[in-house]
Every structure is written in structure tokens, then in C-alpha cells.
C-alpha positions in Angstrom: -18.8 -7.8 19.4 -18.3 -4.1 18.5 -18.8 -3.2 14.8 -16.4 -1.2 12.6 -17.7 0.5 9.5 -14.8 0.1 7.0 -15.2 2.9 4.5 -13.3 2.6 1.2 -14.4 4.6 -1.8 -13.7 1.8 -4.2 -13.9 -1.8 -2.9 -11.5 -2.8 -4.2 -8.9 -2.0 -6.9 -6.5 -4.9 -7.8 -3.6 -3.3 -5.9 -5.6 -3.0 -2.7 -5.1 -6.6 -1.5 -3.6 -5.3 1.8 -7.0 -3.7 2.6 -8.9 -6.9 1.9 -6.6 -8.8 4.2 -7.3 -6.3 7.0 -11.1 -6.2 6.5 -11.4 -10.0 6.3 -8.8 -10.7 9.0 -10.6 -9.1 12.0 -11.2 -11.5 14.9 -12.6 -9.5 17.8 -14.5 -6.9 15.8 -17.3 -7.3 13.3 -17.2 -5.2 10.2 -19.1 -4.2 7.1 -17.8 -2.2 4.1 -19.2 1.1 2.9 -18.2 1.9 -0.6 -19.2 4.1 -3.6 -18.1 1.5 -6.1 -17.8 -2.3 -6.0 -14.9 -3.7 -8.2 -13.0 -7.0 -8.6 -15.7 -8.9 -6.7 -14.5 -12.3 -7.8 -11.0 -11.4 -6.6 -12.2 -9.9 -3.4 -15.3 -11.7 -2.3 -17.0 -10.2 0.7 -20.7 -10.6 1.6 -21.3 -7.5 3.8 -20.9 -4.5 1.5 -23.1 -1.5 1.6 -23.1 0.7 -1.5 -23.4 4.3 -0.4 -27.0 5.1 -1.3 -27.8 7.7 -3.9 -29.0 11.1 -2.8 -32.3 12.6 -4.0 -31.9 16.3 -4.7 -34.4 18.7 -3.1 -33.7 22.0 -4.9 -35.2 24.3 -2.2 -33.5 22.5 0.7 -30.2 22.3 -1.2 -30.4 26.0 -2.0 -31.1 26.9 1.6 -28.2 24.8 3.0 -25.7 25.9 0.4 -26.4 29.6 0.0 -28.1 30.6 3.3 -26.5 28.2 5.8 -23.2 27.9 3.9 -23.0 24.2 4.7 -20.3 22.1 2.9 -21.2 20.0 -0.1 -21.4 16.7 1.8 -24.2 18.3 3.8 -26.2 20.3 1.2 -26.0 17.4 -1.3 -27.5 15.2 1.3 -24.6 12.7 1.6 -24.2 13.3 5.3 -27.8 12.3 6.1 -27.8 9.1 4.1 -24.4 8.0 5.5 -25.5 8.8 9.0 -28.7 6.8 8.6 -26.8 3.9 7.1 -24.3 3.8 10.0 -27.1 4.1 12.5 -29.1 1.2 10.9 -26.0 -1.0 11.0 -25.2 0.0 14.7 -21.6 1.0 13.8 -19.5 1.7 16.9 -16.6 3.4 15.0 -15.5 4.0 11.5 -12.2 3.2 9.8 -11.7 5.4 6.7 -9.1 4.0 4.3 -6.9 6.6 2.5 -6.4 10.2 3.5 -8.1 11.7 0.5 -11.3 9.9 1.4 -11.0 11.2 4.9 -10.7 14.8 3.5 -13.8 14.2 1.5 -15.6 13.0 4.6 -14.2 15.6 6.9 -17.5 17.5 7.4 -19.2 14.2 8.3 -16.4 13.2 10.6 -16.7 16.5 12.4 -20.4 16.0 13.0 -20.6 12.2 13.6 -20.8 11.5 17.4 -18.7 8.3 17.2 -14.9 8.0 16.7 -13.2 7.7 13.4 -9.7 6.6 12.5 -8.1 7.4 9.1 -5.3 5.2 7.7 -2.7 6.5 5.2 -1.0 4.4 2.6 1.5 6.5 0.6 0.0 8.4 -2.3 -2.6 10.1 0.0 0.0 12.4 1.6 0.8 14.2 -1.7 -0.8 17.4 -3.0 -3.6 16.9 -5.4 -3.7 19.3 -8.4 -7.3 18.4 -9.1 -8.3 19.6 -5.6 -7.3 23.1 -4.6 -6.8 23.5 -0.9 -6.4 19.7 -0.4 -3.4 20.1 1.9 -5.2 22.6 4.1 -8.2 20.3 4.5 -5.8 17.4 5.2 -4.2 19.4 8.0 -7.6 20.0 9.4 -8.5 16.3 9.2 -5.3 15.4 11.1 -6.4 17.7 13.9 -9.9 16.4 13.9 -9.6 12.7 14.2 -8.6 11.1 17.5 -6.1 8.6 16.0 -4.3 8.4 12.7 -2.7 5.2 11.2 0.1 4.9 8.6 1.9 1.9 7.1 5.4 3.2 7.9 7.4 5.5 10.1 8.3 7.5 6.9 4.6 8.2 6.5 4.5 9.2 10.1 7.2 11.8 9.5 5.3 13.2 6.6 2.0 13.3 8.5 3.8 15.1 11.4 5.1 17.6 8.9 1.5 18.2 7.9 0.4 18.9 11.4 -0.5 15.5 12.9 0.2 15.5 16.6 2.8 12.7 17.1 0.8 11.2 20.0 -2.1 10.5 17.6 -0.1 8.3 15.2 -0.4 4.5 15.3 1.7 2.2 13.1 -0.5 0.1 10.8 1.8 -2.5 9.2 0.7 -4.7 6.3 0.3 -8.2 7.5 1.5 -11.1 5.2 -0.3 -14.5 5.3 2.9 -16.4 5.6 1.3 -19.8 4.8 0.5 -18.5 1.3 4.1 -17.4 0.8 6.2 -20.3 2.2 10.0 -19.9 2.4 11.9 -22.4 0.2 15.6 -23.2 -0.2 17.0 -22.1 -3.6 20.1 -23.2 -5.4 22.6 -20.7 -6.7 22.0 -20.6 -10.5 24.5 -22.2 -12.8 26.1 -20.1 -15.6 24.9 -16.8 -14.2 21.2 -17.6 -15.0 20.0 -15.2 -12.3 16.3 -14.5 -12.3 15.3 -11.1 -11.0 11.7 -10.1 -10.3 9.7 -7.0 -9.6 5.9 -7.0 -8.8 4.1 -3.7 -8.7 1.8 -1.3 -10.5 3.5 0.0 -13.5 3.7 3.6 -12.4 6.5 6.1 -12.0 7.3 5.8 -8.3 8.2 2.1 -8.6 11.5 3.0 -10.4 11.0 0.5 -13.2 13.1 2.4 -15.8 16.0 2.4 -13.3 15.5 -1.3 -12.6 15.5 -2.1 -16.4 18.7 -0.1 -16.9 20.5 -1.7 -14.0 19.4 -5.1 -15.3 20.6 -4.3 -18.8 24.1 -3.6 -17.5 24.0 -6.8 -15.4 22.8 -8.9 -18.4 25.7 -7.6 -20.5 28.0 -9.6 -18.3 25.6 -12.4 -17.5 23.7 -13.2 -20.7 21.7 -16.0 -19.2 20.1 -13.6 -16.6 16.4 -12.6 -17.0 14.0 -10.2 -15.4 10.3 -10.7 -14.8 8.0 -7.7 -14.2 4.6 -8.6 -12.8 1.8 -6.1 -12.8 -0.4 -3.7 -14.8 -0.4 0.0 -15.2 -0.2 3.0 -17.5 3.5 2.7 -18.2 3.4 -0.7 -19.8 3.8 0.5 -23.4 6.6 3.0 -22.4 8.4 0.3 -20.4 8.3 -2.2 -23.3 9.7 0.5 -25.6 12.4 1.3 -23.2 13.3 -2.4 -22.9 13.9 -2.4 -26.7 15.9 0.8 -26.5 18.2 -1.0 -24.0 18.8 -3.8 -26.5 17.1 -6.4 -24.3 15.5 -9.2 -26.2 11.9 -10.3 -25.4 13.1 -13.5 -23.7 15.3 -11.4 -21.3 12.5 -9.3 -19.9 9.0 -10.7 -19.4 5.9 -8.6 -18.6 3.4 -11.0 -17.1 0.5 -8.6 -16.3 -1.4 -9.0 -13.1 -0.8 -12.2 -11.2 -3.0 -13.5 -8.3 -1.6 -14.6 -5.0 -0.8 -18.1 -6.1 0.8 -16.9 -9.3 3.0 -14.4 -7.5 4.1 -17.1 -5.0 5.1 -19.4 -7.9 7.0 -16.5 -9.5 8.9 -15.8 -6.3 9.8 -19.4 -5.9 11.3 -19.4 -9.4 13.3 -16.2 -8.8 16.5 -15.4 -7.0 16.3 -11.6 -6.2 13.5 -9.1 -5.8 14.1 -5.6 -7.3 12.2 -2.5 -6.1 14.1 0.8 -6.7 11.3 3.2 -5.8 11.7 6.9 -5.8 9.7 10.0 -4.8 8.0 11.6 -7.8 7.7 15.3 -8.7 4.2 15.4 -7.1 5.6 13.9 -3.9 4.1 10.4 -4.4 5.9 7.9 -2.2 5.7 4.3 -0.9 4.6 3.1 2.4 6.1 -0.4 2.5 5.4 -2.4 -0.8 3.3 -5.5 -0.1 4.9 -7.4 -3.0 8.3 -6.9 -1.5 7.2 -8.3 1.8 5.6 -11.3 0.2 8.8 -12.0 -1.8 10.9 -11.7 1.3 8.6 -14.2 3.1 9.6 -16.8 0.4 13.3 -16.2 1.0 14.1 -13.6 -1.6 16.7 -11.0 -0.7 15.9 -7.5 -1.9 17.8 -4.9 -4.0 16.0 -1.6 -3.5 16.4 2.0 -2.5 16.5 4.2 0.5 12.9 5.3 -0.1 9.7 5.6 2.0 9.2 2.7 4.3 11.5 0.3 2.5 14.4 0.6 5.0 11.9 -0.3 7.8 11.5 -3.7 6.2 14.9 -4.3 4.5 18.0 -4.1 6.7 20.8 -3.0 4.5 23.5 -5.7 4.4 21.4 -8.2 6.2 18.2 -8.9 4.3 19.0 -6.8 1.2 21.0 -4.0 -0.3 19.7 -0.4 -0.5 21.0 2.4 -2.7 20.0 6.1 -3.1 17.0 6.8 -5.3 17.5 6.9 -9.1 21.1 5.8 -8.8 21.5 3.2 -11.6 25.3 2.8 -10.9 24.7 1.9 -7.2 21.8 -0.4 -8.0 23.8 -2.3 -10.6 26.7 -2.6 -8.2 24.5 -4.1 -5.6 23.2 -6.7 -8.1 26.8 -7.7 -8.7 27.7 -7.7 -5.1 24.8 -9.9 -4.1 25.3 -12.4 -6.8 29.1 -12.6 -6.9 30.1 -12.9 -3.3 29.9 -16.6 -2.2 27.4 -17.2 0.5 26.0 -13.7 0.7 22.9 -14.3 -1.4 22.0 -17.4 0.5 22.5 -15.8 3.9 20.4 -12.7 3.0 17.5 -14.8 1.6 17.3 -16.8 4.9 17.4 -13.6 6.9 14.7 -12.0 4.8 12.3 -14.9 5.4 13.1 -14.8 9.2 12.5 -11.0 9.3 9.0 -11.4 7.8 8.1 -14.1 10.3 9.2 -11.9 13.1 7.8 -8.5 12.0 5.0 -8.9 9.4 3.0 -12.0 10.2 -0.7 -11.2 9.4 -2.2 -12.4 12.7 0.1 -10.1 14.8 -0.7 -7.1 12.6 -4.5 -7.7 12.9 -4.1 -7.8 16.7 -2.4 -4.4 16.5 -5.1 -3.0 14.3 -7.8 -4.2 16.7 -5.9 -2.6 19.6 -6.3 0.7 17.7 -10.0 0.1 17.5 -10.1 -0.5 21.2 -8.4 2.8 21.8 -11.0 4.5 19.7 -13.8 3.0 21.8 -12.0 4.2 24.9 -11.9 7.7 23.5 -15.6 7.6 23.0 -16.1 6.3 26.5 -14.2 9.2 28.0 -15.9 11.9 25.9 
């Protein structure tokens, strides 16, 4: 069984469940994880994790490599050598680097390592980085260097091609959903307008939470029994709570649950009627791939009210499994909430279609097989070189 070195700088942050599902879901490939920081170990148990070893500094050697040989930091600091020895000891046949910014950091290593590397992109890693001058130039070089590139959506593919990725290198790397953990259920249309809307995400700007709250406030002015649950954690929590008060929404109308585990999310989706996700591109070009929480919600039979953003239209068919409006358009978002809930039979039909679409296009086993096919391609690349 060939071995993949799965490199993820932090293994894992709470929002990286999709990576955990990929790493633990492999069938025909063995893997071990290389990371610089181990986090959330109880949430993401995995036995075979290699902490990237520390580097002992040799001043003379470092001076020589940096100032005489003009080697990049990953070489003169010694990181190349320790990583190379680790991968050699573990008999790695190829390496999967999660996130483009990690690939940029490892670019000098990737250019020297004799075995193939694939880098997967997830959304925020295609944006410029103010803390890293020249990042986009190095990202362009990375895209030229690696034999294959993966991305979670075709919208990310378009952005990567803009950055210089040859189209023939791109491979779609969809998020797989364990459908057994998010079973579809039949829901009854709520009485007295007691619609329950839900959004699950990190509380950050690109998720469009202020737009969602404003659209919900308008809806709730006509349907006072409606409520909105926001599941997740993030830096905007205090700001969003304050905005909820500004909109005149009572605490019982909008609930912030904090982070929920898989079982908690499933229970929340089963209690809800509609999933909201009005994402938008931020000023620094941060964008979505395809939101995992949206896919999980759809798997349970929730129709979606969202935006024409990133990879969302690749998972939500407008008019069939949900309704999509332009980014930041509160009027259109509110109108879609009304349309979905007022037209007899539409909500029920869209919910059933959403669950069917997830079974057809996002089942975890099928996506793992596609991922392993990319790994096989990489081994073929090595065999031909």
C-alpha cells in the first residue's frame, strides 16, 4: 500500500473537519500526518501524527548557506533537511500539502524533493496576504512547480487559472459528507409562521452574517414566531450580538450556540426548516469553496437560501434545491425567504431535492475514491519521470 505524507501546518483547527474526513477516509493508501502544531486532539483523534522536528541552529553553516550560497530560509534554517529525513524514514511515496499558503512556504522543499507533491486549495488561500510581501508571485511559482493542483470548487479553479495554474493540472477535490451521520428526515411545515432558520459557520466576514441577520429581521417583522440559530465561533461574535440588538431582535429570536460537534449540528438541522448562507467576497479577496455545513444541512433535507458566491452555485441549484441571490443584497435575500416559505409545496419539494443532490454528488466514499485517483496520477507522474 503506497504511503501519503499529509502535511497540514495545524492539525487541526475546529473548522477543518473536512480535512480530517479526508485523512481518515483513505482506503487504498496509507497516510501519516506531518504538522507543526497539534490541536483539538480529542475532537480529531489520529494516532499517526509526526510533529515537524525542531531545527538545531549551526551559526557557521547557516551563515554560509544564507549569505554565500543564497539559499532560501527553509534550507539555511535546516527545515529542508529534517523534513527530508522524516519523509525518508517514513517511506513516503508522495506528499499532499493542505492549503496553498503552506505550499508556498514549502516551495523550496517541493522544488528539491524527488517525489511528487499535490497541493489542495480551500478558499482563503488564494487571496493576497498582507503579512507576506511577494506571496502571490510565489504562489504563481508553486502552481507552475507541482504536477497536480486540487481545489474544492470550479470557482477556485477559475481563480487558480487566473494566477497561472495550467488548466490541465487542476483536479476537483470535493468535500465528502458522511451521509449516515446526517440522515434526511421529513419535516412538517411549521404552524403560525414559526419558521426556524439556521446558519452554521465561523463567525467571520465572508459568511455574510450581518446580511443574514438583517434579512431575518425583516422576515420576523411579519412572522413574529420565526427564529434564527447561528452555530459557530469566531472573532465577530460580540459585533454580531450587538447588531442583533440594533435590529431590535430579542434574545429568544436569535440564538448563538457556539461551536457544535457533528451530532449537535445534525440535531440542529433536524429541528430547522431552512439553511441560510449569504457569503460574499471580502475586500482582501477571501472567498468560499463550498461550505461544509451547507452540504451537511442539505443532506438532512434542508433547502438553502444563499448567494451567487464561490462554489455555492455548484452545490445549490437555483430554483431546485435552494434560492440564490447576488452578494450583499438584503432585499433579494429577504424576498427569497418569503418565496420559499409562502409558496405551498415549494419548501417541501426543495428540501427533498437537496437531500437527493447530496446523495448523488457529495457522498464521502465517492469523493475519497476521487482523491485516491489523484494520488495514483501522482505516482504515475513519478514513474514517467
